[in-house]
C-alpha positions in Angstrom: 0.2 0.3 -0.3 1.5 3.4 -0.4 0.1 7.0 -2.6 1.8 7.4 -6.0 1.8 11.1 -7.7 2.6 11.3 -11.4 3.9 14.6 -12.5 2.8 15.3 -16.2 4.6 18.5 -17.4 2.9 21.1 -19.1 3.6 22.4 -22.7 2.6 25.5 -22.0 1.9 27.9 -18.7 0.0 30.9 -18.0 -1.4 32.7 -14.9 -5.0 33.9 -13.0 -6.3 36.0 -10.8 -6.9 34.3 -7.8 -10.7 34.3 -6.8 -11.7 36.6 -4.6 -12.6 35.2 -0.7 -16.0 33.7 -0.4 -18.5 34.8 2.0 -20.9 33.0 2.2 -20.8 28.8 2.2 -22.9 26.0 3.0 -21.4 23.8 5.5 -21.2 20.3 6.8 -19.8 18.1 8.4 -18.0 14.6 7.9 -16.5 11.1 10.4 -16.3 7.5 8.4 -17.0 6.1 11.4 -16.6 6.0 15.6 -13.2 5.6 17.6 -15.0 2.8 20.1 -17.9 1.5 17.2 -18.0 -1.9 17.0 -16.4 -3.5 13.2 -14.1 -0.4 12.6 -11.1 -1.5 10.9 -8.4 -0.3 8.3 -9.1 -2.5 5.7 -12.5 -2.6 5.7 -13.5 1.2 6.6 -10.4 3.8 6.2 -8.4 2.1 3.4 -11.4 1.2 1.0 -12.1 3.5 -1.6 -16.4 2.3 -1.5 -16.8 3.0 2.5 -15.0 6.8 1.6 -17.2 7.3 -1.4 -20.5 6.1 0.8 -19.7 8.0 4.1 -19.3 11.3 1.7 -22.7 10.4 -0.3 -25.4 12.5 1.6 -22.9 15.7 2.0 -22.6 15.1 -1.5 -26.4 15.3 -2.4 -26.8 18.3 0.6 -24.1 20.3 -2.4 -26.2 18.8 -5.7 -29.0 20.3 -4.2 -27.5 23.0 -3.5 -25.9 24.0 -6.9 -28.6 26.1 -8.2 -27.2 28.9 -5.4 -23.4 28.9 -6.6 -23.1 28.8 -2.8 -19.3 27.0 -2.4 -20.6 24.1 -0.4 -17.2 22.8 2.3 -17.0 20.4 4.9 -16.7 22.7 8.6 -15.5 19.6 9.7 -13.4 16.3 8.7 -11.9 13.4 10.3 -11.1 9.9 10.2 -13.2 8.4 13.5 -15.0 10.9 15.3 -14.7 11.0 19.8 -10.8 12.1 18.4 -9.9 8.8 16.7 -8.6 5.3 17.8 -5.3 4.4 18.4 -3.6 2.1 15.9 -6.2 3.2 13.6 -6.1 7.2 13.2 -2.7 7.4 14.0 -1.5 5.3 11.5 0.1 5.4 7.7 -3.5 3.9 6.8 -5.5 6.4 8.4 -2.8 9.1 6.1 -3.8 6.9 2.9 -7.3 7.5 3.7 -7.3 10.9 4.4 -5.6 11.4 0.8 -8.6 9.7 -0.9 -11.2 11.3 1.2 -10.0 14.8 0.0 -9.6 13.7 -3.1 -12.3 13.1 -3.6 -14.1 15.5 -1.5 -12.9 18.2 -4.6 -13.9 15.3 -7.6 -17.5 15.6 -6.6 -17.2 20.0 -6.0 -16.5 20.7 -2.5 -14.7 23.5 -2.8 -12.6 23.2 0.8 -12.5 20.8 3.5 -11.5 21.7 7.3 -9.8 18.6 9.3 -11.0 18.7 12.6 -7.0 19.5 15.3 -6.6 19.1 18.8 -4.5 17.9 21.5 -3.8 14.4 21.8 -6.3 13.3 19.2 -5.5 10.9 17.2 -6.4 11.4 14.4 -4.3 15.1 14.5 -1.7 15.8 11.8 0.9 17.3 14.8 0.7 17.7 17.9 2.2 21.3 19.1 3.0 20.6 23.1 4.4 17.6 25.4 2.1 16.1 27.4 1.4 13.1 29.9 -0.1 11.3 26.3 1.5 12.5 23.1 4.9 14.0 22.9 5.4 16.5 20.3 5.8 16.1 16.5 4.0 15.5 13.4 1.9 12.4 13.1 1.1 10.0 9.7 -2.5 11.8 8.6 0.2 15.4 8.5 2.5 13.5 5.6 -1.3 12.3 3.6 -1.9 16.5 3.8 1.1 16.9 1.9 0.0 14.4 -0.8 -3.0 15.9 -1.2 -1.5 19.8 -1.6 0.7 17.9 -3.9 -1.7 17.1 -6.3 -3.3 19.5 -5.8 -0.5 22.1 -6.6 -0.4 25.9 -7.3 -4.0 26.8 -7.1 -3.0 30.4 -8.1 -1.3 29.2 -11.3 -4.4 28.3 -13.3 -7.5 26.6 -13.2 -7.2 22.9 -10.7 -10.2 20.5 -11.4 -9.7 16.9 -10.2 -11.1 14.0 -11.5 -11.5 10.3 -10.2 -10.3 7.2 -12.3 -12.7 4.6 -11.4 -10.5 1.6 -10.8 -11.8 -2.3 -10.0 -10.9 -2.7 -6.9 -12.9 -0.7 -3.4 -9.1 -1.4 -1.5 -7.3 1.1 -4.6 -8.2 5.0 -5.6 -7.4 7.3 -8.5 -7.5 11.0 -9.5 -6.4 12.7 -12.5 -5.8 16.7 -12.0 -6.1 18.8 -15.3 -4.8 22.8 -14.8 -6.8 24.6 -17.3 -8.1 21.7 -19.0 -5.1 19.9 -19.5 -3.9 16.8 -17.8 -1.1 17.6 -15.3 -0.8 15.3 -12.4 -2.1 11.1 -11.6 -2.7 10.4 -8.4 -3.0 6.3 -7.6 -3.4 5.2 -4.0 -2.8 1.8 -3.5 -5.3 0.5 0.1 -4.6 -2.6 0.4 -3.5 -3.6 3.7 -0.3 -5.2 4.9 1.0 -5.0 8.1 4.7 -4.5 9.1 4.0 -6.8 11.7 1.9 -10.5 12.2 -1.6 -9.5 12.9 -0.4 -5.9 13.2 -0.2 -6.0 17.2 2.9 -8.2 17.4 6.4 -7.4 17.4 7.9 -9.7 15.4 8.0 -8.7 11.6 5.7 -9.8 9.2 7.6 -12.9 7.5 4.8 -12.6 4.3 6.3 -11.3 1.3 4.5 -7.6 0.4 2.4 -7.5 -2.1 2.4 -5.3 -5.6 -0.1 -4.1 -8.3 0.6 -2.8 -11.7 -1.0 0.1 -12.9 -1.7 1.5 -17.0 -2.7 4.8 -17.4 -3.6 6.9 -21.4 -2.4 9.8 -21.5 -2.2 12.3 -24.3 0.5 11.5 -27.3 3.0 14.9 -25.8 3.7 13.4 -22.4 7.2 11.7 -23.2 8.3 12.3 -20.0 6.9 11.9 -16.2 8.4 12.2 -12.8 6.4 10.4 -10.0 7.1 10.8 -6.3 5.7 8.3 -3.5 4.2 8.1 0.1 5.6 4.5 1.6 5.6 2.9 4.9 6.5 -0.5 5.8 2.9 -0.9 6.9 -0.5 0.2 6.9 -0.7 -0.2 10.7 3.1 1.7 10.7 2.4 4.8 13.1 6.2 6.4 12.1 9.2 5.7 9.6 6.7 7.2 6.5 8.8 8.7 3.7 
């Protein structure tokens, strides 16, 4: 499981004025599940594109219903599992991958902005600003998912950016295309097939099973003769450190 970004060089570039601040918005919130809700797992809940799409379907219905108003629709509060997240789930690499899929899906359906809920000692927080008796200061794995999303969106002041979902067969993978001024600029691929770094994801014994791999093929415009590849990678979906 990993996130991969393919950058496609543009043959031309133009700038456009940054839009004026939004004054009126339609606001809602979203969580994919609860921290103590029975049956919540990395693979079945967070690392699952179908689950992510379903979790926000009602908000998409609201967005479409209000589209005639022209008012931008935002998620004023969102994250993985409500009640501040669950240890081993919301602070894992799998949650970082969920964040990439969730935010790019939101962009693809027309949600203009997503506010990821944060707080001191919260398991799903992107960082811990102060030392407590529960959590040390530092960045957490969801932060790196945010960086991946920003890399996919690119410079929003340099042109009109549009995100489109690329349908894939498995619920454990997702792909998106980023267009700048109507031209394909980037492709993001998210492999969410679970692989535990340790046996059963709970022991101190390293997983002896070989890490699986997956091949992807995408058709791009003929003028694309070279690409740049970036990736977000960790030892396992259950990892809570060591992301690169």
